[in-house]
Backbone as CSV, one residue per row, in Angstrom:
resi,resn,N_x,N_y,N_z,CA_x,CA_y,CA_z,C_x,C_y,C_z
1,UNK,99.821,86.177,86.701,98.575,85.792,87.323,97.447,86.353,86.486
2,UNK,96.578,85.493,86.046,95.390,85.928,85.316,94.422,86.520,86.337
3,UNK,94.032,87.746,86.150,93.169,88.426,87.105,91.762,87.844,87.092
4,UNK,91.291,87.364,85.949,89.909,86.899,85.832,89.809,85.381,85.730
5,UNK,90.425,84.678,86.661,90.316,83.216,86.672,88.971,82.814,87.263
6,UNK,88.451,81.644,86.861,87.216,81.157,87.470,87.506,80.620,88.879
7,UNK,86.508,80.478,89.670,86.543,79.970,91.046,87.223,80.976,91.980
8,UNK,88.522,81.228,91.803,89.223,82.225,92.605,89.920,83.192,91.658
9,UNK,89.552,84.463,91.730,90.182,85.430,90.827,91.628,85.692,91.249
10,UNK,92.371,86.315,90.375,93.786,86.553,90.597,94.084,87.473,91.768
11,UNK,93.192,88.409,92.047,93.388,89.302,93.188,93.322,88.514,94.493
12,UNK,92.314,87.654,94.599,92.167,86.825,95.799,93.323,85.843,95.924
13,UNK,93.701,85.216,94.824,94.822,84.273,94.843,96.107,84.966,95.300
14,UNK,96.336,86.164,94.803,97.532,86.916,95.192,97.507,87.242,96.680
15,UNK,96.370,87.673,97.182,96.262,87.975,98.619,96.570,86.738,99.459
16,UNK,96.078,85.592,99.023,96.333,84.343,99.757,97.824,83.975,99.737
17,UNK,98.447,84.136,98.594,99.889,83.864,98.482,100.664,84.785,99.413
18,UNK,100.312,86.061,99.430,101.014,87.023,100.287,100.817,86.700,101.774
19,UNK,99.628,86.228,102.160,99.386,85.822,103.558,100.313,84.674,103.938
20,UNK,100.428,83.696,103.061,101.299,82.543,103.335,102.760,82.968,103.423
21,UNK,103.156,83.908,102.597,104.531,84.400,102.633,104.841,85.074,103.968
22,UNK,103.856,85.742,104.537,104.074,86.411,105.827,104.417,85.412,106.922
23,UNK,103.806,84.239,106.874,104.075,83.249,107.916,105.251,82.337,107.587
24,UNK,105.507,82.113,106.311,106.556,81.166,105.921,107.791,81.829,105.327
25,UNK,107.700,83.116,105.015,108.820,83.823,104.411,108.821,83.693,102.898
26,UNK,109.796,84.332,102.278,109.943,84.283,100.829,109.071,85.313,100.132
27,UNK,109.250,85.373,98.840,108.442,86.277,98.015,108.399,85.723,96.595
28,UNK,107.187,85.421,96.154,106.962,84.970,94.785,106.587,86.204,93.971
29,UNK,107.305,86.455,92.906,107.003,87.613,92.054,105.735,87.308,91.256
30,UNK,104.753,88.184,91.357,103.469,88.002,90.681,103.206,89.202,89.779
31,UNK,102.996,88.909,88.508,102.633,89.928,87.532,101.187,89.705,87.103
32,UNK,100.389,90.751,87.145,99.008,90.662,86.686,98.994,90.601,85.166
33,UNK,98.168,89.718,84.634,97.926,89.662,83.192,96.417,89.739,83.022
34,UNK,95.984,90.806,82.378,94.553,91.030,82.301,94.164,91.828,81.068
35,UNK,92.920,91.661,80.666,92.367,92.486,79.594,91.778,93.770,80.183
36,UNK,91.696,93.828,81.509,91.170,95.024,82.183,92.182,96.149,82.090
37,UNK,91.794,97.199,81.440,92.687,98.343,81.298,91.954,99.638,81.638
38,UNK,91.003,99.520,82.542,90.241,100.689,82.956,90.988,101.415,84.064
39,UNK,90.643,102.661,84.265,91.261,103.450,85.320,91.048,102.739,86.661
40,UNK,92.109,102.561,87.400,92.027,101.933,88.716,92.346,100.449,88.726
41,UNK,92.320,99.788,87.571,92.598,98.342,87.530,94.030,98.038,87.964
42,UNK,94.984,98.804,87.481,96.386,98.602,87.851,96.550,98.753,89.359
43,UNK,95.949,99.784,89.928,96.060,100.048,91.356,95.473,98.905,92.182
44,UNK,94.341,98.330,91.732,93.731,97.196,92.436,94.684,96.013,92.478
45,UNK,95.364,95.766,91.372,96.308,94.647,91.312,97.488,94.882,92.245
46,UNK,98.014,96.082,92.237,99.158,96.392,93.095,98.758,96.367,94.569
47,UNK,97.561,96.843,94.892,97.074,96.812,96.268,96.870,95.385,96.759
48,UNK,96.541,94.468,95.858,96.365,93.062,96.220,97.705,92.392,96.504
49,UNK,98.812,93.058,96.113,100.141,92.512,96.378,100.906,92.084,95.150
50,UNK,100.360,92.354,93.979,101.071,91.997,92.758,102.261,92.941,92.557
51,UNK,103.281,92.439,91.900,104.505,93.207,91.691,104.491,94.021,90.403
52,UNK,103.594,93.701,89.515,103.528,94.398,88.241,102.201,94.137,87.570
53,UNK,101.980,94.803,86.447,100.685,94.780,85.768,100.908,94.856,84.267
54,UNK,100.360,93.901,83.547,100.435,93.877,82.084,99.032,93.696,81.520
55,UNK,98.722,94.440,80.465,97.416,94.264,79.829,97.567,93.430,78.560
56,UNK,96.520,92.672,78.273,96.482,91.863,77.066,96.003,92.737,75.913
57,UNK,96.432,92.543,74.715,97.448,91.570,74.329,98.822,92.007,74.846
58,UNK,99.558,91.060,75.335,100.857,91.334,75.948,101.918,91.497,74.873
59,UNK,102.698,92.534,75.027,103.820,92.785,74.137,105.045,92.102,74.738
60,UNK,105.763,91.315,73.953,106.874,90.527,74.496,107.928,91.395,75.172
61,UNK,108.239,92.556,74.613,109.255,93.406,75.235,108.806,93.906,76.604
62,UNK,107.502,94.160,76.784,106.989,94.579,78.085,107.069,93.438,79.093
63,UNK,106.741,92.230,78.636,106.817,91.065,79.512,108.251,90.841,79.976
64,UNK,109.192,90.865,79.066,110.599,90.682,79.428,111.067,91.766,80.387
65,UNK,110.637,92.993,80.141,111.030,94.115,80.999,110.515,93.899,82.426
66,UNK,109.272,93.424,82.570,108.688,93.184,83.894,109.325,91.973,84.574
67,UNK,109.748,90.985,83.780,110.340,89.771,84.343,111.825,89.926,84.657
68,UNK,112.471,90.908,84.069,113.914,91.074,84.197,114.406,91.100,85.650
69,UNK,113.749,91.821,86.572,114.237,91.803,87.952,114.259,90.399,88.561
70,UNK,113.272,89.594,88.231,113.226,88.224,88.738,114.332,87.385,88.124
71,UNK,114.503,87.512,86.834,115.531,86.733,86.152,116.919,87.151,86.616
72,UNK,117.140,88.435,86.827,118.435,88.930,87.289,118.759,88.406,88.674
73,UNK,117.769,88.426,89.579,118.031,87.977,90.942,118.294,86.477,90.985
74,UNK,117.632,85.699,90.147,117.886,84.257,90.097,119.276,83.984,89.545
75,UNK,119.674,84.754,88.547,120.995,84.602,87.961,122.063,84.936,88.995
76,UNK,121.844,85.990,89.767,122.792,86.398,90.803,122.858,85.345,91.898
77,UNK,121.721,84.742,92.252,121.712,83.708,93.288,122.485,82.478,92.828
78,UNK,122.349,82.109,91.558,123.107,80.968,91.018,124.585,81.260,91.058
79,UNK,124.986,82.445,90.669,126.387,82.838,90.658,126.950,82.816,92.073
80,UNK,126.186,83.257,93.039,126.643,83.289,94.434,126.842,81.881,94.982
81,UNK,126.025,80.921,94.541,126.145,79.538,95.001,127.395,78.877,94.469
82,UNK,127.805,79.240,93.241,128.946,78.569,92.584,130.241,79.158,92.984
């Protein structure tokens, strides 16, 4: 999720997604992607309901590390179905 999107920023978008999840169930994994790297920025993203925080420029190994729990759970769900 880009934190600094026009019209609706990523923090607001994440809060809206989390509200919908409360009524409909499920959980969409949301990682913050931002150039903001000031003290407190990470905490704001996590408080909004994001699952992780990455600063730009993004390092591929960090991205994979943050995405791994999502990829692992999807892989396990596929295996359980088969």
